[in-house]
N, C-alpha and C positions, 0 to 999 in steps of 0.2 A: 544653088539651083536644086529644086526638088524633083523627085522622080515619083512614078506611080506607087512605089513601095514606101515612099517617105511621106508621112502625114504632114500637113502644112504647118503644124505647130511643133515639129520635131526640131532638135538643136541644129541639124544640118540646114534647115531652112533659114536660120538666123545669120548665116554667113561665116560660121566657125569653120576652121580648117578640119580636114579629114582626121588628122591626128588627135585633135581635141574631141571630136565627135566619137572617135573610136575609144578614147579614154573614158568618156562619159558612159558609153554603152557597157564597157567593162565594169564600171562601178554600179550599174543597174539604173542609171538615170534614163527615164523613158521620154519625158517631155518637160519643157521649161515651165517654171512658175510664172505668174503674171509679171513680177518685176524683172525676171530674166528675159521674157519676151520683149519688154519695152527698153530695157537698159542695154542689152548686148548689141543690138543693131546701132544704137546711137553712139556707143563707145567705139565700136568697130569703124564707124564713119569718121572718128576723130573728134566728135563733139565733147565738150565739157558736160558734166552731168551734176544736177542737184536732185538727189533722191530722198524722198521721205518714206521710210520703211522700217518696220519693227523687226526685232529678232524673230527668226523662224519663218521669214518670207522668202529665203533663198538669195539674199543679197550678196553673200560671199561669192557664190558662183557668178553672179551678175557682173561683178567687176573683175573677178579673177580670170575668167575665161578670155575676155578681150585683152586683158593685160598680158596674159601668156602668149596670145597670138601676136602681140606687138613686139615682145622681147625675144621670142624664139629665134635662134640662129644668130643673134647679134653677139659679136666678140666681147668677151668679158675682160675687164681691167681691174687690177687690185684696188680695193676700197671704193670702187665707183659703180654702184648698182644702177640698173636701168629702170627700176620701178621701186616706189616706196609706199608702204601702207602704214598709216598711223592709227593705232587703236588705244583705248583707254587702259586696258589691264593686261597683265602678264598672261592670264588664262586665255584671253581672247587672242593675244599674239600667237600663242602656241596653236590654237584651233585654226586660225586663218592660215598660218604657215603650213600646217598639216594638209589643209584642203588644197592650197596652191601646189604643194608637192604632189599630191595624188593626181590632180588634173594635168600637171605638166610633166609627169614622169616619162612618158614616151618621147617628149621633146628634149629631154635632158636639160630642163630649166632648173637652176639651183636657187633655192629659197633659204633665207636665214632669219629666224626670229631673234630679236635682241630686246632684252628687258632687264630691269633691275633684279638683283638676287641671283643672276646667272654669272658664271665666271667671265670676267672681262677678257682674260687671256684667250679663252676659247672663241669668243666673238671676234677678237683681233685677228686670229689665225684664219678663221673662215673668211673674213672680209678681205684679207690680203690675198687669198686664193682666187677671189672673184666670185660674186654671186649676182644672179639676175634680179632677184626680188628681195628686198629687206622689209620685214614686218616688225614694227617697233612701237614701243610705248614712247611718248614724247620725251620724258625725262632722260631715258637712256640714249635715245637718238641724239639729243642735244649734247650729252656728255661726249659721244663719239665725234660730233661735229667740232666741238671746242678743242678736242685733242688732235683733230686732223686725221682721225682714223676712218672717217666716213665723209666722202666727197659727193656732192649731189649735182655736179655740173653736167653729168651725162644722163640725168633722169629724162625718161620719155613720158612717165606717167606717175602721178601722185594721187593717193586715195586717202581720204579722211573717213574712217569707219566709226559709227556711233559718235559723231561729232558733239552732240549735246552732252553725252556722258563725259567726254574729255573736258568740256568747259565746266561742267558741274564739279569736276574733280580738281579744278584750279589750273588747268593746263593752257589757258588762253595765251599767256605770254610765251610759253614754250612753243606753241603752235606757230605764232607769228614769227618767232626767231627762226624756226625751221623753214617755214615757207619763204622767208626772205632770202634764204640761201639756195633756193631751187631756181632752175633756169626760167627765164621769162617765157620761152617757147616750150610748152609742155602741155600734156593733157591732165586735167584735174577732175576728180569725181569726189563729191561729198555726200555721205549718207548719214541720215539722222532720223531718229524716231519722231522727233518733234522739230518744228521750225520756228523757234522764238526769234525775236529781232536780232540777237547777237549772232545767231547762226546765219541769218540772211545777210548781215553785215559782212561776215567772212566770205560768203558766197559772192556778194557784190564786188568785193575787192580782189578776190582770188580766182574767180571763175570767169571765163570769156564766153558770153552769150550761151549759157548752159541750157541743155535740154532739161526740162523739169518733169519729174515723175513722182507720183504719190500713190502708194500701194497700201491698202488696209489689210489687216488680217482677214482671211476668209472666214465668213460667218456661216453657221449652219443654215441650210435651206429651210424654208417654211415647213413646219411639221416635224422637223428633225429635233431630237433632243440636243441641247447644248453639250459640248464636250466637257465643260467645267461647271460643276455645281458649286454655287457660291453661297456661303452661309456666314452669318455674324452672330457672336455670342456677347451679350453685355455682362461684364464681370468686373468686380472691383480689383484694383491693382494688387493688393496683398494676396489675392486668391488666384492669380493668373496661372502660376505654375501648376497648382492642383487642378485647375480647370483644363489646362492643356493635357495633362496626363489622362484625365477622365475622357476628354473628347477623343484623344488618340486611341484609348482603349475601345471606344465604341466604333471608331472608324476603321481600325486595324489597317493602317497604311502599309503598303509594301516598302515605300521609302518616302521621306518627306523633307522639305526644306522649311525651316522656321526662321523668319526674318525678325531681327531685333534692331533697335536703334543704336545701341552703343556697345563697345567692347566689353565693358563690365557686365552688362546685361547678358551678353552671349556667354561669358564665362560662368556666371552664376546659374543661368538656366541650363547650361550643359551639365553642370554638376548635379543640379536638381533632377534632371531627367534620367541621368545615369543612376541616381539613387532610386528612382521609380522603376528601374528595371529595363530601361531602353538603352540601346547601344547608340549613344549620341556623340557626335564629333563637333567641335567648335571651329569656326573659321572667321578671322577678322584681320584687320590691317596690321596687327602686331605680330603676325606670323612671318617667319622667314620663308623663302621660296621652297626650301626642302620640306619644312613642316607642312606647307600648303599642299605640296605634291603628295605627301604621305596621306593627308586627310582625304584628298580627292580620290586617291587610289582606293582607299578603304570604302569610300562612299560609292564610287562607280562599281567596285567589286561586290557591292551589296553586303559588305561586312559591317555596315553601320545602318541603323534604322533612320536616324535623324541627322541632318546637317543643320546646325544652328549657326547663323551667319548674319553679319551686317550687310547692308545693301552694297556698300563699296566693295567689300571682299567678294561678294557673290556676282559682281558684274562680269559678264563675259562667259559665265558658266553655261554649258550646253549639255544637259543630261536628259536623255529621253525617258528614263524609267521612273521619273518622279511622279508618284500618284497623288500626293497632297502638298499644297503650299499653305503655310500658316503665317499670317501677319500677327505676330505677338503684340504689336502696337499698330494702330491705324496709320497708314502712310499719310504724310501731310499733303501730298499732291496726287491727283487722279492718275497722272501718267505713271507715277511710281507703282500704284496699285495694279494698273494694267500690265506693266512690265513684270511685276512679281508673279501674277497669276498666270502669265504666259509661259511659265516654266513647267506647268503641268498640263495634261490633256493633249500631249503631242503625239504625233505619228498615229492618229486615229484612236488613241486610247481615251478613256474617260478620266477626268481629273476632278479634284475637289480643292476649292480655295476657302480657307477658314480665317476669319478675322476676329480678334478679341477687341472689344470696344469698352473702354472705361466709361462710366456714366457721363462724364463731362465731355466725351469725345464724339457725341452723337452728331454734332454739326459736321465734323470731318467726314464721317461716313455718308451723311446726306449729300455733301458736296461731291463725293465720288460718284454716288448714284446719279446725280443730276448731270454731271459732266460726261459720264461714260454711257449713260442709258442702260447700265447693267442692272439686273434684278438680283439684289442681295437679300436673301431671306434672313430675318432676325429671329433667332430661336433661343430657347432656354437651355442652359447647361444640362446634359443628361444626369440623372440621379444614379446613385449606386444600385438602386433596384432596376433601373433601365439596363445597366451593365449586366446584372445577374440574368435578367430575362434574355438578353442577347446571347449570352454565353450558353444558356440552356438550349436556345434555338440552334446555335452552331453545333452543339453536341448532338442534338436530334438529327441534324442534317448529316453529320459525319457517320452516325450509326446507320442511317438509311443508306448511305453510300456503301457501307460495308456489307449490308444485307444484299444490295443489288450486285455487288462485286462477287459475292459467293466465296468459295474457298474456305468454308467454315468447318469442314469435316473434322479436322484435327482438334477442334475445340468442343465439338458436340459431346464427346465422351466425358469431358470434365463437367459440362453443364448437367448431363444426365446423372452423374455421380452426386453432384451438389444438390440436385433436385430430390434425391432420396432423403436428404437431411433437412431441406428447407423448401418453402413454397417456391415454385419456378419463377413467379413474378418477383419475389424478393431476390432471387439469384440474379435475374436480369437487371434489377434496379441497382444491386451492389456493383455489378460489372460496369454499368453505365456511370455510376458515381466515381469509381476508380479511374475510368477513362477521362471523365470530365475534369477531375482534380489534377490528373497527370498532364493533360494536354493544354489546360488553361491556367494561367497564373491567377492566384486568388485576387479578387477585386481589392481587398483591403491592403494588398502589398503595393498597390499603385495609387489608389484614390482614397483620400480621407473621407470619413463619413460625414464631414461637415456639409451644410447646405450652401451651395454656391449660387443659388438662384438670385437674380436681380429682376424685379418686376419689370416687364417690358411694356412699351407703349403699343398702341395699335399700329399696324403697318401703314394704314392710310395716313395717320397723323405723322408718322415718322417720315414718309416720303414728302409730305407737304410742308415739313419744317415746323409742325406744331406738336412737340412731344406731349404724350399723354400725361396726366397728372394723377398723383396718388390722391386717394380720398382723405388721407391723414395729413393735415397740415398744409396741403395745397402746394407743396414743393414739387419741382419737376422730378419725375420718377427716375430720370437718368442721373440725378445728382446723388453720388455716393456719400458715405459718411465722412470721407476725407476731402470732399470737394467744397472747400471753404471759399473759393474764388467767386466773387460776385459780379465781376465785370471785366472789361478790357484793361490793359495797362494804363498808367497815368498819362496825362497829356504832355509828354516830353517833347522837346523841340529838336535838339541836336542838329545834324546837317540835313535832316529830312524836311525842314521847313514846317510851317504851322499845320496843325491837324485840327479836325473838328473837336469841340469839347467832348470829353469822355468822362464817365464816372470813374472815380479812383477806386481801384480794387482793394480788397482786404488782404492781399497777399504781400509778403515782404519781398523787397527787391535787393539785388546785389549788383554792384558795379564791377565790371571786369576790365582789366588792362590787356590790350592786344598790341603786340609789338610790330605792327605794320600800319603805315599811315598814308597821308595824302601824297607824299613823294614817291610812294610805291604804286600809286594809281588806285588806292583803295577807295571804294565808294560805299555808302550805307547799304546798298543792295547786295554787295559782296558779303557783308557780315550777316545780313538777314538770310541770304540764300545758304550760306555755309552752315549757320546754326540750324535752320529748318531742315536742310538736307541730311545733316549728320545726326541730329537728335530727334527730328520729327516735331519739334516745338513749333506751333503755328506762328506765322509772322506777326499776328496782332498781339502776341504775348511778349514780344521783344520791345523794350522801352526805348529810352533816349539813346542816341548814338552821337558821339562827338568825335570828329576826326581831326587830329593835328598832323603836323608834317611827318612825324616819325612814329606815331602811335595813335591808337583809337581807344575810346571808352564806350562800353555798351552796358545798358542796364537790363537785367534778366530776372525772372522769378528766382528767389533765393533757394528754393527747394530743389531746383535742377541746375544750380550754378556749377557745381563740381562736375556734373555730367557734361555740361557745355564746355568747360575748360578742357576736360579730357578729350572731347571730340575735336575741338579746334586745334589742340596741340598735334593731332594726328592727321590733319588735312593741310592743304595749301591755300593761302589767301593771296590772290594775284601772283600765283606761281611761287610763293615763298612759305616756308615753315615759320610760324610765328611763335614768339614767347607769349603765353597767355596765363594770367594769374588774377587773383583778386586785386583790385586797385587799393593801394595803401593810403591814398589821399582821403581826407574826411569827406 
């Protein structure tokens, strides 16, 4: 019930308890976001919910507040939580648990995050004392269920947060096993940034007549500048690290996340950027939880300039102060691009999204532009002379600020003394030179003098899918010197059935053995999706797939075969870690 002092869109108008409203006021929450306005009343009414919403729309509070209202005051039993939230990553588990704790503090609602890499004993003791809400990654939740240390019979509410990410990470079977152990009578909410058929299938089987909500990110009003400036640079692969250093020199980010496709690339680029003088930290799936926590503490504490990470390792991160996001490789899917760049330009700040495009990757970037409607400006890599000019401009600005600030009396005597020996202009020039060199690292320390420019097509041709052509030789100007691929992969059959005739490429292929097969439920789409998601290799570059009962064979471009092996070994296929190697058969 609203009062004259309560605006109609305030939290109290949504039906939340006075204790929750009081907690929100204490946290500085003034009014609900669009998803909160729609989801909270539906969940408070007991409806199941299917919500399409991206990170940053306020969905955590949208499900956490009704959940807290439902479990508050209910007697706790050992190992029997009243609500369960499933999330894809440890980082997100900690963030959601922290939010639930803050919202429910006045109601004495106990929340426990459980995830891999954390002490099992600590989790056991907390569960035995009794908790209201468990926030868990699927793998660790299933471990507790199989040990009997987590019992779901008393659940009143289940939430699947970022469901599409959990499926992409291979948790489909784990989710099914967990949901099968929940009571038939319960409330279920599913949130996902996208709603592909497999998500809709879960919703159809697990949700009862759900309320459906779809919330897009808020867009700037007409006439407003967009919060994220998007730019792409065409650069050949061997020159990417040098190009990154040069672009960062010109952009001078306060902090930046650089996304790479593989662990090896993360490690190599981190070493290269530290050599260029940046404080860079790596983050990928090979890190223990303690290592991950230390890296995030340094980055959040602004003791690191760059966080260089794989997509999987960076999922669930919520860091407000990121000024720049860099796609070291073009994401293979438009959704991945949108998700990445959404990590900058938050809380009303301006952000910058930078993408490095190899000459042969222009189609991927064009697909992103078409699918998202975003305007990505294609520009040339700044030159060393550009950097020098920018640094002089910054020095000029700093000197002007010092003049305006005043407090120069203590230095005037020194200048007057030096002016009796030399021309006053020379004295001033020498002082500015010393300041410039002391406050700005020399360009040559970071950026090589090599020419990194790749001739660009006209923007019109780029958008319409007709790359401009060089005058010399008539080849596409996007095609770099190492780009010897002339067409799509061969016309392999495999389990995917016949395909239309295709030109045979001039690339070499390698056949990989994958130790998961038909008896594990493996389908060709699982392999294609895993390879594309983990390495960024487009689906059309993956060749024949043969699936036997206990293993599968897949043909891939030979030059990236080892990268694919490394990526597949560190992910799950149909919920299993697979043995992946080169096939030994002829």
